[in-house]
C-alpha positions in Angstrom: 5.2 40.5 -11.1 5.1 37.0 -9.4 2.4 34.6 -10.9 0.0 33.4 -8.3 0.1 29.6 -7.6 -1.2 27.4 -10.3 -4.5 25.4 -10.5 -4.0 22.1 -10.7 -6.4 19.1 -11.3 -6.5 15.3 -9.2 -4.1 14.1 -12.0 -1.9 16.8 -11.6 -2.2 16.8 -7.4 -1.1 12.6 -8.2 1.8 13.7 -10.2 3.1 16.4 -8.0 2.6 14.2 -5.1 5.1 11.2 -6.7 7.3 14.5 -7.8 7.2 15.7 -3.5 7.7 12.3 -2.6 10.8 11.7 -5.0 12.5 14.8 -3.6 11.8 14.1 0.0 13.2 10.5 -0.9 15.9 12.3 -2.3 16.7 14.5 0.4 16.2 17.6 -2.1 15.2 20.3 0.0 15.2 23.0 -3.0 12.9 20.6 -5.1 10.5 19.9 -2.5 10.0 23.7 -1.2 9.4 24.2 -5.0 7.0 21.6 -5.3 5.3 22.0 -2.5 4.5 25.9 -3.2 2.8 25.2 -6.4 1.3 22.5 -4.9 -0.4 24.0 -2.2 -3.2 26.1 -3.4 -4.7 22.8 -5.0 -3.8 21.1 -2.2 -5.7 23.5 0.5 -9.3 23.3 -2.1 -9.1 19.7 -2.2 -11.8 18.0 -0.1 -11.5 14.1 -0.5 -10.3 12.5 2.5 -7.1 11.1 0.7 -5.9 14.6 -0.8 -6.8 16.0 2.9 -4.4 13.8 4.2 -2.1 14.1 2.3 -2.1 18.0 2.6 -1.4 18.0 6.1 1.5 15.1 5.9 3.1 17.3 3.2 2.9 20.0 5.4 4.5 18.4 8.1 7.5 17.5 5.9 7.5 21.2 4.8 8.0 22.1 8.9 10.8 19.7 8.7 12.6 21.7 5.7 11.8 24.5 7.4 13.1 23.8 10.6 9.4 24.6 12.2 9.2 21.8 14.3 5.8 22.7 15.7 4.2 22.9 12.0 5.6 19.6 11.9 3.8 17.9 14.7 0.7 19.7 14.0 0.8 18.1 10.3 1.2 14.8 11.3 -1.5 14.8 14.0 -4.3 16.1 11.1 -2.7 13.9 8.7 -3.7 11.0 10.9 -7.3 11.9 11.9 -7.6 12.7 8.2 -7.0 9.2 7.4 -9.4 8.0 9.8 -12.0 8.5 7.2 -9.7 6.8 4.1 -10.0 3.3 3.2 -7.3 1.0 4.7 -5.8 0.4 1.3 -1.7 0.5 0.0 -2.6 4.5 -0.6 -3.1 4.9 3.0 -0.2 2.5 4.1 1.8 4.9 1.9 0.6 8.2 3.8 1.3 6.0 7.1 4.8 4.8 6.1 5.7 8.7 4.8 4.4 10.1 8.1 6.6 7.6 10.2 9.6 8.5 8.2 8.7 12.3 9.4 8.7 11.5 12.7 12.2 9.8 12.6 13.6 12.8 11.5 11.6 14.8 14.1 13.3 12.6 16.5 9.9 11.3 17.8 10.9 7.6 17.9 7.7 6.4 19.7 5.5 8.1 17.2 7.3 6.7 14.2 6.8 3.0 15.8 3.4 3.6 16.1 2.9 4.4 12.5 5.4 2.3 11.3 3.5 -0.6 12.6 0.0 0.4 11.2 2.2 1.1 7.7 3.5 -2.1 8.0 0.1 -3.8 8.6 -2.0 -2.1 5.8 1.0 -2.4 3.4 0.9 -6.6 4.3 -3.0 -6.8 3.8 -2.6 -4.8 0.4 0.3 -7.5 -0.6 -3.6 -9.5 -1.6 -4.7 -6.8 -3.4 -1.5 -6.8 -6.2 1.1 -4.6 -7.6 0.4 -0.8 -7.8 2.7 2.2 -7.2 1.4 3.2 -3.7 2.1 -0.2 -2.4 5.2 -0.2 -3.5 6.6 3.3 -2.0 5.0 2.1 1.0 7.5 -0.6 1.1 10.0 2.1 0.5 9.1 4.4 3.0 8.5 1.8 6.0 12.2 1.0 4.7 13.8 4.0 5.2 12.0 4.8 8.4 12.7 1.3 9.5 16.6 1.9 9.1 16.4 4.8 10.7 14.8 3.3 13.3 17.8 0.9 13.7 15.3 -2.3 12.7 17.8 -3.0 9.7 16.7 -6.5 9.3 12.8 -5.5 9.0 14.4 -2.2 6.6 15.7 -5.3 4.3 12.4 -7.0 3.9 10.2 -3.7 3.2 12.9 -3.0 0.8 12.4 -6.7 -1.0 8.8 -6.5 -0.8 8.8 -3.3 -2.5 11.7 -4.6 -5.2 9.1 -7.4 -5.3 6.2 -5.1 -6.2 7.9 -2.9 -8.5 9.2 -5.4 -10.6 5.8 -6.0 -11.3 5.1 -2.8 -12.4 6.1 -1.3 -15.8 8.1 1.9 -14.7 11.7 1.0 -14.8 12.5 4.3 -12.7 10.9 2.7 -9.2 12.6 -0.6 -10.1 16.1 1.0 -10.1 15.1 3.0 -6.8 14.0 0.0 -5.1 17.0 -2.4 -6.5 19.1 0.5 -5.1 17.4 0.7 -1.8 17.9 -3.0 -1.5 21.4 -2.8 -2.0 21.8 0.0 0.4 19.7 -2.1 2.9 21.9 -4.8 2.4 24.9 -3.4 2.7 24.5 -1.5 6.0 22.8 -4.7 7.6 25.9 -6.4 6.6 28.4 -3.4 8.3 26.2 -4.1 11.5 26.7 -8.2 11.6 30.3 -7.5 10.7 30.3 -5.3 13.8 28.9 -8.1 16.1 31.2 -10.6 15.0 28.5 -12.4 12.5 31.4 -12.8 9.7 29.5 -15.5 7.6 26.1 -13.7 7.8 27.8 -10.2 7.0 29.4 -11.6 3.7 26.0 -13.2 2.6 24.4 -9.8 3.2 26.7 -7.6 1.5 27.1 -10.4 -1.6 23.4 -9.9 -1.9 23.8 -6.4 -1.9 26.2 -6.2 -4.6 24.1 -8.8 -6.4 21.4 -5.9 -6.4 23.6 -3.3 -7.4 24.5 -5.0 -10.5 20.8 -5.7 -11.2 20.0 -2.1 -10.8 22.7 -1.1 -13.5 21.0 -3.9 -15.6 17.9 -1.8 -16.2 16.9 0.0 -18.9 17.1 3.8 -18.0 18.8 6.8 -17.1 18.8 7.4 -13.6 19.8 10.7 -12.3 23.5 11.5 -10.8 23.1 11.3 -7.5 20.9 8.2 -8.0 24.0 6.5 -9.6 26.4 8.4 -7.5 25.0 6.6 -4.6 24.7 3.2 -6.2 28.3 3.4 -6.9 29.2 3.9 -3.3 26.7 1.2 -2.0 28.0 -1.2 -4.4 31.8 -0.7 -3.7 31.0 -0.5 0.3 29.0 -3.9 -0.6 32.2 -5.3 -2.5 34.5 -4.0 0.4 31.7 -6.1 3.0 32.3 -9.2 1.1 35.9 -9.4 1.5 37.5 -7.8 -1.4 38.8 -4.4 0.7 41.5 -3.8 -1.6 39.5 -3.8 -4.8 36.8 -1.8 -3.1 38.9 1.4 -2.0 39.3 2.3 -5.6 36.2 2.4 -6.9 34.9 4.4 -3.5 37.2 7.0 -3.8 36.6 7.8 -7.1 32.9 8.0 -6.4 33.7 9.7 -3.4 34.9 12.9 -5.2 32.3 13.2 -7.5 29.6 13.1 -4.6 31.8 16.0 -3.2 32.2 17.6 -6.4 28.4 17.8 -7.3 26.2 16.4 -4.9 24.0 17.4 -2.1 24.7 17.6 1.7 23.5 14.1 2.8 24.9 12.3 0.2 28.6 13.7 0.9 28.1 12.7 4.8 27.3 9.1 3.5 30.3 9.0 1.0 32.5 10.3 3.7 31.1 7.6 6.3 31.5 4.5 4.2 34.6 5.4 3.1 35.3 5.8 6.7 34.3 2.8 7.3 36.2 1.4 4.4 39.5 2.5 5.2 38.9 1.3 8.9 39.2 -2.2 7.1 42.2 -1.7 5.5 43.8 -0.4 8.3 42.9 -4.0 10.3 44.8 -5.4 7.5 48.9 -6.3 7.0 49.3 -4.0 4.1 46.2 -1.4 5.1 47.9 0.7 7.9 48.1 4.5 8.1 44.2 5.3 7.1 43.1 6.0 10.9 43.6 9.5 11.1 41.8 10.1 7.3 38.8 7.9 8.7 38.6 10.1 11.7 38.2 13.3 9.7 35.9 11.5 7.3 33.8 11.0 10.5 34.0 14.5 11.6 32.8 16.2 8.2 30.3 12.9 7.8 28.7 13.5 11.5 28.5 17.6 10.2 26.8 16.7 7.4 24.6 14.2 9.1 23.2 16.9 11.6 22.6 19.3 8.9 20.6 17.2 7.2 18.5 15.6 10.0 19.8 11.9 9.9 20.0 12.2 13.5 20.4 7.9 13.0 24.3 8.3 11.3 25.3 11.2 12.7 24.6 8.8 16.3 26.6 6.3 14.4 29.7 8.8 13.6 29.7 9.6 17.1 29.7 6.1 18.2 32.6 5.3 15.3 34.4 8.0 16.4 34.3 7.5 20.2 36.2 3.7 19.1 38.4 5.3 16.6 40.1 8.0 18.7 40.1 5.5 21.4 42.2 2.9 19.3 44.4 5.9 18.4 45.3 6.4 21.8 43.4 9.6 22.3 41.7 8.8 25.3 39.8 12.3 26.1 39.0 13.0 22.5 37.3 9.2 22.7 35.2 10.4 25.7 34.0 13.4 24.1 32.6 12.0 21.2 31.4 8.5 23.7 29.5 10.9 25.9 27.9 12.8 22.9 27.0 9.5 21.6 25.6 8.4 24.8 23.3 11.9 25.6 22.1 11.5 22.0 20.9 8.0 22.0 19.2 8.1 25.5 17.3 10.9 24.4 16.4 9.2 21.0 15.3 5.5 21.8 15.5 3.4 24.8 13.6 0.5 23.8 13.3 0.6 20.4 12.8 -2.9 19.1 11.6 -4.2 22.6 8.4 -1.5 21.9 8.7 -2.4 17.9 7.8 -6.2 19.4 5.3 -5.6 21.8 3.3 -3.0 19.7 3.2 -5.3 16.4 1.7 -8.6 18.6 -0.8 -6.0 19.8 -1.7 -4.5 16.2 -1.8 -7.9 15.0 -3.8 -9.7 17.2 -6.4 -6.6 16.5 -6.0 -7.4 12.7 -6.7 -11.1 13.3 -9.7 -10.3 15.4 -10.9 -8.1 13.0 -10.3 -10.4 10.2 -12.1 -13.3 12.0 -15.1 -11.0 12.6 -15.1 -9.9 9.0 -15.3 -13.8 7.9 -18.2 -14.5 10.7 -20.0 -11.7 9.4 -19.3 -13.1 5.5 -20.0 -16.4 6.5 -23.6 -15.0 7.9 -24.9 -13.0 5.5 -22.8 -13.9 2.0 -23.5 -17.1 -0.3 -20.6 -19.4 -0.5 -21.1 -20.7 -3.5 -21.7 -17.7 -5.7 -20.6 -15.2 -3.4 -24.0 -13.2 -3.3 -25.5 -12.2 -0.5 -27.4 -14.7 1.1 -31.3 -14.7 2.1 -30.7 -13.4 5.6 -28.2 -10.5 4.0 -31.2 -10.3 1.7 -33.8 -10.1 4.3 -31.7 -7.5 6.2 -31.9 -5.2 3.3 -35.2 -5.8 2.6 -36.2 -5.2 5.7 -34.4 -1.5 6.0 -36.1 -0.2 2.9 -38.3 2.9 3.4 -41.0 4.9 1.1 -41.0 8.2 0.5 -37.7 7.8 -1.7 -39.9 6.5 -4.8 -40.4 3.1 -6.1 -39.2 -0.2 -5.4 -39.2 -3.1 -7.1 -38.2 -6.6 -6.8 -37.5 -9.6 -8.8 -37.5 -13.5 -8.4 -35.4 -14.9 -10.5 -35.8 -19.1 -11.1 -33.4 -21.5 -13.3 -35.4 -23.1 -16.0 -35.5 -26.9 -15.6 -32.9 -27.1 -13.0 -33.2 -30.2 -11.5 -32.8 -31.9 -15.1 -29.2 -30.0 -15.1 -28.3 -32.1 -11.6 -30.2 -35.6 -12.9 -28.7 -35.5 -16.1 -25.3 -34.3 -15.4 -24.2 -33.9 -11.9 -24.2 -31.3 -9.0 -20.6 -30.1 -9.5 -22.5 -29.0 -13.4 -25.4 -27.4 -11.2 -22.9 -25.3 -8.8 -21.5 -24.7 -11.9 -24.3 -23.4 -13.8 -25.2 -21.1 -10.6 -22.0 -19.5 -10.1 -22.4 -18.5 -13.8 -26.1 -17.2 -13.7 -25.1 -15.1 -10.5 -22.3 -13.5 -12.3 -24.5 -12.9 -15.5 -26.9 -11.0 -13.0 -24.2 -9.3 -11.1 -22.8 -8.2 -14.7 -25.9 -6.6 -16.4 -27.9 -5.5 -13.4 -27.8 -1.4 -13.0 -25.9 0.1 -11.5 -27.3 -0.1 -7.6 -29.5 -3.0 -8.2 -28.7 -5.6 -5.8 -28.3 -9.3 -6.5 -29.2 -12.1 -4.0 -29.3 -15.9 -4.0 -32.7 -16.5 -2.3 -32.6 -20.8 -2.0 -31.4 -23.2 -4.1 -31.6 -21.9 -7.5 -34.0 -19.0 -6.7 -32.4 -15.6 -7.0 -33.9 -12.2 -5.9 -32.7 -8.6 -7.4 -33.8 -5.4 -5.7 -34.1 -2.7 -8.2 -34.2 0.7 -5.9 -36.4 3.3 -7.6 -37.2 1.5 -10.2 -41.0 2.4 -11.8 -42.4 -1.1 -13.5 -41.7 -0.2 -16.8 -38.3 0.0 -15.5 -37.9 -2.6 -14.1 -39.3 -5.2 -16.7 -36.8 -3.6 -19.3 -33.8 -4.0 -16.6 -35.3 -7.7 -15.7 -35.1 -8.7 -19.3 -31.6 -7.6 -19.7 -31.0 -10.3 -17.4 -33.4 -13.1 -19.2 -31.6 -12.1 -22.3 -28.0 -12.5 -20.8 -28.6 -15.4 -19.4 -30.2 -16.9 -22.7 -27.5 -15.6 -24.9 -24.7 -16.8 -23.1 -22.0 -19.7 -24.3 -23.3 -22.3 -21.8 -21.1 -25.4 -24.2 -18.0 -25.9 -21.9 -20.2 -27.0 -19.3 -21.8 -29.8 -22.4 -24.9 -29.3 -21.2 -28.3 -31.2 -22.7 -29.9 -27.6 -23.6 -29.0 -24.0 -22.9 -29.5 -22.6 -19.2 -32.4 -20.0 -19.2 -34.6 -18.3 -16.3 -38.1 -17.3 -15.5 -38.4 -14.3 -13.9 -41.6 -12.8 -12.0 -41.4 -8.6 -11.4 -43.5 -6.4 -8.3 -42.9 -2.9 -8.3 -44.3 -1.5 -4.6 -43.8 2.1 -2.4 -44.7 2.7 1.2 -46.0 6.0 3.1 -43.2 8.7 3.8 -40.7 6.8 6.0 -42.7 3.8 6.4 -41.1 0.4 6.1 -41.8 -1.0 2.7 -44.3 -4.1 2.9 -41.5 -6.4 1.0 -43.2 -9.7 2.2 -46.5 -9.1 0.0 -44.2 -7.3 -2.6 -42.1 -10.6 -2.8 -45.5 -12.9 -2.9 -47.1 -11.0 -5.9 -43.0 -11.2 -7.5 -43.5 -14.8 -6.8 -46.8 -15.6 -8.3 -45.9 -14.0 -11.5 -42.8 -16.2 -11.3 -45.1 -18.9 -11.2 -47.2 -17.6 -14.2 -43.9 -17.6 -16.4 -43.2 -20.8 -15.8 -46.3 -22.2 -16.8 -46.3 -19.7 -19.7 -43.6 -21.5 -20.9 -40.6 -20.5 -19.0 -37.6 -18.0 -20.1 -39.4 -15.0 -19.8 -40.8 -12.3 -17.6 -43.9 -11.6 -15.9 -45.0 -8.5 -14.0 -48.6 -7.4 -13.1 -50.4 -5.1 -15.9 -53.2 -5.5 -18.4 -52.5 -9.2 -20.7 -49.5 -9.0 -22.6 -48.4 -5.4 -21.3 -46.6 -7.4 -18.2 -44.7 -9.6 -20.2 -41.9 -10.1 -22.1 -40.3 -13.1 -23.8 -37.9 -14.2 -26.6 
C-alpha cells in the first residue's frame, strides 16, 4: 500500500521550499517532482498568503516539468494574485523572481520582463533591510531570469548582489552557489563581449570569472558533483576567455567526460556548448586547426539537450552558432537551415527585449519614487522627527477614531520632571538625548498593543486600549519605574531623569466616539497633581491613596 502524503509544519514547509528551489535551480526534475509530491498536501492546507502564493508558484513550475503549459500559466496568475496580500519584502521579491524564471522557461518573454522588473525593485528595496536567505535567492533567481532574457550585464549585477548578500550569511552552500553563478555569468558576458569585438572588456570579465571560481573552490564545504562539474566547465571556459585557450582545453575535456558520464541533460548540453566554443576559438589560432567539425557536432548535441530541458535561450544560441560555423566550413545550404531556424525561433521569442525592459524599469522606478515621496510626506506629517514616535497630529487622529463598545480605554499623559533644568544646566543637545531615551523606554516597556506618542515638548501620551483603571495604573507605573531605574550616567546630567504621569479611564456607548478630549484633560489634571505631590509618581482617579503610585 502506498503511504499518503506527510503532514508538514510551517518549519517543514520552509525546508521543503528551499529543497524545491534547489532542485529547480539544478534542473533536476525528478528531485523537484518527488519533493513537490511530498509537500503538496501541506501547501494545499496552508492559508497564510505567503504559502498560498508559493503553492501556486510551485504548481506553475510543476506544470512546466510535466509539460502542461496551461497549468503553468494558471499557477503563475494565481501566485501573482496571492502575492498582492503579502508584504513587499525580500520574500515577495524571491517569489516574483522565481515566477519570472518560470515565465522565461515557458517562453512568455513579456510577462517575464514585467515580473523581473517588479522583483528587481523589491530586491533593491530589501537591500536596506540587511541580509537574508530570501534576499540572496531573490538575486540568484533574478540573475537566472535576466540571463535567459539576454540581459547579461544586468544578470551579472544581480549575481554580484546575491554573492555580497550570501557572504554576510553563515551558510557556505549559498556562498558557493552565488560565487559559482557569478563565475558563470561573467564567463557568458565575456563570450558576448568577445563576439562584439570588445576584447579588453571580454578579458576583464573572463578574469573576474576565474577569480569567482577560485573563491568558490576556497570555501569550506563539499558541493555536490554537478555543482563541482559546472564550476570546472565554467572556470576552464573563463581561462580560455582570458586568452589562455590552449591551457583551457585539457581541463575542459576532462570535465566534459565526467559530465557526460554522470551529469543531467542540461549540464551535458552546457558542457557541449562550452567545449564547442573553446574549440572554435582554438581553430582560429595558428596551431589549432582541425576542430571545426567537432565543434559543429558538439553544437548539434547541445541544441538537442537544451531543447529537451526547455532552455530556449541557449537553444537559440546553438542554432546561430551552427549557422555561422557551417557557413565558415563552406556548407551554405546547411548554414541556411540553421539560420532560418534561429530567425524563426528568435522572432517568436523577443522582438524588443532590451527596449521593453528599459521602458518598464523606468516606469516602475518612477512609480516607486512617487510612492516613496508619498510615504516620506506621510511620515513627516504624522511622525515626530526627534523620537520617531507618532506626533500630536497622529495621536489626535488615532484618538478620534476610537469607538466605544469594545471595553474601557485609558490615557496616560507623561511629563519629564525638571526638563527645563536639563536644557538650562547642560545643553539642548542633552535635552534632545533625554527625550529620545525617554521615548525608547516608554516604547520598550509598554504593553503589547499600547501606543506611545510625543504630544508636545517634553510631554508624551500613552494610549492603553481595553485597559481598566487598575490595569492602566499598574502598566503606567512600570513605565515610570523604567525611566527612574535607567542608567543616565553617559549623559552626565546633574541628577537622574524621572517622569510624572497622570492617568484617566473612560468608555462610550456602543459604537459612539470616545470623548477623548475630556479624558485627556482629566489625565492632564492628574499629571499636575503628581507634579505637585513630589514628582516621579503616577496619579489616577480614585479614593485618596488608591489612585496613586510612588517610588
